[in-house]
N, C-alpha and C positions, 0 to 999 in steps of 0.2 A: 607624287603629283603636285606637291606644294612647290617644288623647286624648278620644275621644267617650265619653259615658256609655253604660252597657250598654243601657238601655232605649231609646236612640235608634236602635239597629240594627234592620234588618228581620230576619225570622226566619232567612233564609239567611245573613245577615251574623253573626247570633248564633252560628250553627254554626261559621263560620270563626273567630270570636272565642273560642269554647270550646276549639278545638283548636290555637290559634295557637302556644302555647308548646311543645306536643308536636311540632308540625310543624317549628318552628325547630330543636329539639334533634335530631330524627331526620334532617332534611334536612342538617344540618351534618356529620353523620358518614356520610351516604350510604345510609341504610336506609329513607328515606321511599319509599312505593310510587309511584315515578315511572318512566316509561319513558324510557330514554336511556342512552347510553354513559357520559356524564359522571358519573352517579350511581354506577355500578358502579366506575368508576376511582377515585372519591373513597373508596368503601368499601375498595377494595384498598390504597390508599395509607395510609389510617388503620390498617388491620389490620397492615400491614407495619411501620409505625412503632411500634405497641404491642408487637408480638412482638419486634422487634429491640432496642428500648430498655428495655422493662419486663419482658416475660415471660422472656426468656432470662437476663438478669441475676438476676431473682428466683429462677429455678431454681437458679442457682449458689449462692444463699445456703443451700440445703439442706445443702450440704457444708461450710459454714462454721459451722453451729450447734454451740455448745459444750455445750448441755444440752437437756433436754426442753422447757423453756419457749421457748427460741429456735427450736427445731425446729418446735414448734406454731405459733409466730408466722410462721415462714417458709412453712409449709404454708398457713396462712390467707391470707397475701399472694399465694401462687401460685394458690390457689383463687379469690381475688377477681379476679385477672387472667384466669384461665380463664373465670370467669363473664362478664366483659366481652367477651372475644373470642367466646365461644359466643353471647352475647346478640346481638351484631352480626350474626353469621352467621345465627342463627335468625330474627331480625327481618327480615332480607333474604329468606330462603327462604320465610317465611310472610307475605310482603307481600300476597298475595291474601286471606289471612284478615283482616289489618288493613284492607285496602281494603273488604272486606265489612262490617266493623264500622263503619267511617267512613261508608259509603254508607247504612247503616241509621240512623245518627245524623243524617245530612243529611236523610233522608226524615222523621224524627221532627220536625225543626225546620221543614221546609217544609209539613207537614200543617196545615191550618187548625185553630186552637185557640180555646178560650174564653180570655178575659183571665186567668182564674185559672190555667188550665193553662200559659199562657205565663209567668206569674210563677213557677210552680213550677219550670219548666225553667231560667229565668233564675237562680233562687236556687241550684240545684245547680251550674250552670255557673259562677256567680260564686264559689261555695265552692271548686271545683276550681282556679279561677284564683288565688284568694288563696293556696291551698296551694302552687301552682306558684311564685308569687313568693317565698314563704317558703323553699322548697327552693332556689331560685336564690341567695338571700342566704346560706343556710346553706352551700352548696357554695362560694360565694365566700370565706366565712370559712375554710373548710377549705383552700382553695387558698392562702390567706394563710399558714397555719401550715406548709404543705408547701413553698411556694416562697419567700415573702418573709421569713418569720420567721427562718430561719437567717441571712439577710443582716442583719436588724435586730440579732440577737444578736451577730453578728460586729462590727458597728459599736459596740456597747456594751461587749462583752468582747473587747478588741482583742488580748489575749495568746493567744487561742485561734485555731487555724486553721479555715478554712471546712470542711475535711474532717472536723473533729472535731464540727461542729455540725449537719450536715445528714444527712437520711435516706439520701442517695445513697452516703455512705461505708459504709453497711451493705450495699449492693448489690454494689459493687466496691471492692476495696482500691486506692484511688488516692492515692498519696503526694504527687504533684506537684499543687500548687494550680492551675496553668494547665490541665493535662489535666482535672483535676476540674471546673474552671469550664466548660470546653467541654461535658463530659458533662452537667453540671448544667443548662446552657441548653437542650441537646437534650432533656432529660427533661421540660422544662416542657410541650412540645407534646403528647406522649402522655398526660401526666397530665390536661391540660385536656380532651383527647378522651374519656378515661375518665369524667371528671366529667360531661361533656355527655351521654354515652350513659346513665349512671346516672340523671341527672335525667329524660331522656326516657322511660326504662323505668318509673321510679317514678311520674312524673306521668301517663303514658298509662294506667297501671293505675288510678290514683285517678280520673282523668277518666271512664274507661269505667264504673267502679263507680258513681260519683255520677250519671252519666247514666242508668244503670239504675234508681237510686233515684227519679229524677224520673219515669221511665215508670211505675214501680210506684205511685207516689203518685197520678199521674193516673188510672191504672186503678182505684185505690181509690175515687176520686171518682165514677167511672162506675158502680161497684158500688153505691154509696149511692143513685144515681139510678135503679137498676133497677126497672122497673115491670111486669115479667113478659113482655115481648115476646120471642118466640123468635128471630126473625130479621128483618132489615130487608128492604125491597123489593129484589128481584133487580135487578142491574145497577148498584146504587149501591156505589161503592168508598169506604166510610167506616169502615174497620176501626178506625182509631185515634181515632175520635170517637163512634162509635155505642155505645149502652148496651143493645143487645139481647144475649140469652144467647150466641148464636154468636160475636159480635164480642168479647165479654168473654173467652170461653174461648180464642178464636183469638189475641187480644192477649197473654194470659198465656203461651200456648205460644210465641209469637214472642219474648217477652222471655226465656223459658227458653232458647230457641235462641241468643239474643244472649249470654246468660251463658255458655253452653257454648262459644261462639266465643272469648270472653275467656279462659276456662280453657284452651282448646286453644292459644291464642297465648302464654300466660304460664307455664304450669305448670312446664315444665322450667327456664326461666330463674329462676323464684322458688326452686325447689329448690336450684339451684347457689348462688344468692345467700344463702339462709338457711344453707347448709352452711358457706360461707366466713365469714359473720358469726358463726356459733356458735363456730367455732374462734378467731376474733379476740376475741370476748368472753371465752372460756375462758382464753386465755393472757394476756389483757391485764392483769388485776389484778396478777398476779405480776410481770410486766415493769415495770409502772408503779411498784410498790413498789421493785423493784431499781434502777431509774433514779433514783428519789427519794433512796435511800440513797447512791447514787454521785454525786449532784449533777448528773445529766444532765437538767436541767429542760426543755431544748428538746425532747429526745426524749420526755420524759414528757408535755409539753403536746401534742405531735403525736399521741401515742397516745390521750390522753384525748379529743381531737377525734374520732379514729376511733371510739372507743367510744360517744360520744354520738351520732355519726352512725349507727352500727349500731343502737343502741336505737331511734332515731327512725324509721329505715327499717322495721324489723320492726313497730313499732307502727303505722306508716302503712298498711302492707299489711293487717294484721289489723283495724285500725279501719275502713278503707274496705269490707272484705269483710263485717265485722259489721254495718255500716250498711246494706249491700245486703240482708243476710239479715233484718234487722229490718223493712225496708220490705216484704219478701216475707211475713213472718209477720203484718204488719199487715193484709194482705188478709183473713186468717181472722177477725181481730177485727172488721173492718168488716162482714163478712157476718153474724157473730153478733150485732152490735149493731143490726142492722136490726129495726124493730118488726114482729115476725112476726105479731102478733095482727091487724094491719091487712091482711095479705096473704092472697090466695086460696090454695087448695090447690096449684094449678099453679105459682104464684109461689114458694111454699115449697119445692116439689120442685126447681125450677130453682135456687133459692138453695143448696140442699144440693149440687147438681152443681157450682156455683161454688166452694163451700167445699172440696169434695173435690178439685177440680182445683188450687185455689190452695195446697193442702197439699204439693204437689210441692216438695221442698227444692231451693234453688239452692246448688250447691257450686262454690266456687273453691278450687283445691288447689295444693299444692306438689308437683309431680311425680306427682300422683294418689295420694300417700301420706298427706298431711295436709290436712285441711280447715281453711282459714284462719279464724281467729276470735280474739277477745280472750282466750278461754280458752287457745288455743294460744300466744298471746304470753306469758301467765303461766307456762305450762309451759316455754316457751323460756328465760325468764329464770331459773327455778329450776334447769333443767338446766345452764345455763351456770355458775351459782353452784356446783353440785355438781362440775362439771369443774374449776373453779378450786380447790376444796378438794383434789381428787385430785392436780392438778399441784403444789400447794404441798407436799403430803405426799411426792410423788416427789422434789421438789427438796430437801426437808429430809433425806430418806434418803441422798441423794447428796452 
C-alpha cells in the first residue's frame, strides 16, 4: 500500500490507507483496539519503561530546581510525561469509542459514491496522510536533537564530557561517564515510545477532523441538489447518498454524533497536552536566553526544538478543528445560496428546516473548558508571552 497511487485503491483499501499511519503508531505502543493478551502486555511494558526511566527521574528534578524558571521547566516536563502516560491509559480504556469512530469511517468509504464524492474523500484523506508524513519527519528531527546531537557535539568539542552535553545530566546527577552512558542508552527507548504515542494522538485527531470535513463537503453537495423530496421510498438504505429532506437531516445528525465521539475521545488528553505545552512555552524563552549567555548551545538548540514542536502541535489541533467548523458553517451558506425564486413554497419551507438544523455548532474542546479554534491559538500564544514576561520579572527581582 505504500507504493500504489491513491486512486488505484478500492474504497475499502482507501479506508485502510487513510488510517495506516495512525494504526502503526497506536499498534506499536499497544493501544490499538485489538483483542488479545499481547496487546495488553505491550502496553504494560511500555508504561513501565516510561514511568521507571522518564517519569520518576523527571519528578526528582523538581527538588533540584534553583529558581522559578527551572522549576517551571521541570513542572512542564513532568506534565508532558503525565500527558503521555494518561493518553496511553485513556486511549486503551476508550478503545470502544475509537472502534466506533473507525467503524463509521469504514462505512463511509464502503458506501457507493459518485465520482465527485470519492474525489472529495480522497482529497481529505491524502491531506491527512501528507500531514502525518511531515509529523514523522519532524519527530525524527526532534529525536536527533535529543539522542544523537549530544554525541555529535562530543565528537566536535572533545574537551567536554558527555554528561555536560546531554539532557540526561539534568535528570540525574551522574558523574561517571560509563554509568551515564548506560542510562543514556536506556533512555532512548522510552523517548522513542513517547514520540510514537504523540504522533499517533496528533495524527488520529487530524485524520478524524479531516474525514469529518469530507463528509460535510459531500453533504453540502447533496443540499445543492435538493429538489423538495421529503423522503425516499421505504426500505431503501441510502442515507449517505440520498438528497431527500429526511436523509439530509439524518446525515447531519450522524456527522454531529461523529464529532461528539471525537470530542469524547480526545478532550481530556488535549487539555493535559495544552497545559504542559503552555508551561513549556512560558518558561522556554528565559531558559533559552540563559543558556545562550552561558554558552550552552546544545541545551539551547534542544529547547528551541521543543518550542517549535509545541507551537506546531497547538496550531495543528486548532487548525484542523477550525477547518471542521468552517466546513460545518459552509452548509448554511450553501442553503442560502440556492435560487429560492425557482423553488415552490414547500421546498422553501424544507430548506429553512435544513438551514436551522445545519446551524447546530460542532464543538471540539480541551477538557470541555475551551473550544479549539485559531482564535484560541492566538490567545494561547499571547498568554504564553505574558507568562514569559512575568517569569522574567520574577527572575530579575531575585
